[in-house]
C-alpha positions, 0 to 999 in steps of 0.5 A: 745730065739733069735727072729729076727726083721722083721720090725720097725716103728719110732713113736712119743715120740722116740718110735718104732713099732717093729715086730718080726719074729714070728709075735709079735709086740712090743713097745720099748721106746728109751727116757730113753737112749737118754742121753747116748753115741751115743744114744744122736745123735738120739735126731735129729728126722730126724736121729731117723725116719731113722731107718731100719731092718738090720741083724735081728735087727735095725740100724741108719744111725749113725751105732747105732745098738741094739741087738734083744734080748734087744729090745724084753726084754725092749719092751712091747707087743702090739699084740700077733702073730696069731696063727692058729689051724694048727700051734697049732696042730703041736706045741702040737704034737712035745711037745707030741712026 
């Protein structure tokens, strides 16, 4: 499953609030990675907080980027997307048809 990142917000404790294209909001903790390779540079809080959405994922000014599938798999859900009865009905009809 490929889900593009539509929004990212840095939080305290080297965490990121990430919204995916399906509307799901997830929390990704970067702290376990801060002792590895280019991730070490993210200990600089100014650099960490400068994270942006780029090409369906996230990227920092040091050109470190992460695959959106990795972000999704390694994060925890904090808010499921809102499904309207109209969109739920379309999904049911597609499965049945």
